[in-house]
C-alpha positions, -999 to +999 in steps of 0.1 A: +500+580+700+522+549+694+548+554+667+565+521+670+541+493+677+568+466+678+586+483+708+556+502+722+572+536+717+550+566+718+555+601+704+558+613+740+587+591+746+604+603+715+598+639+723+611+635+758+643+618+746+648+646+720+643+673+746+667+657+771+695+645+747+690+666+716+701+640+690+711+655+657+707+624+636+682+595+634+709+571+644+715+590+676+678+589+683+678+551+677+705+547+704+682+565+729+648+550+718+641+516+702+625+527+670+630+512+636+647+481+649+624+455+635+602+464+605+613+500+601+577+512+593+580+538+621+611+555+608+595+583+589+571+592+617+598+591+643+621+612+622+594+638+617+587+639+655+624+643+662+628+672+637+597+689+649+608+687+685+643+700+676+628+730+659+609+739+691+641+735+712+664+758+691+644+790+696+643+785+733+680+782+735+685+815+716+665+833+742+687+823+772 
């Protein structure tokens, strides 16, 4: 699903960036993926996706 229509950024793109780079803040995510750069309507959704993906990453790191 598209999260940011202005920049055509999907939830899959956000999830992939979070998995690869593990940003800890939304500003770090914005440096990786162009979300919230124009109208900022996508900020809440992008932040939720980032937080959700980070929660899935943390348990996997504890296993290894």
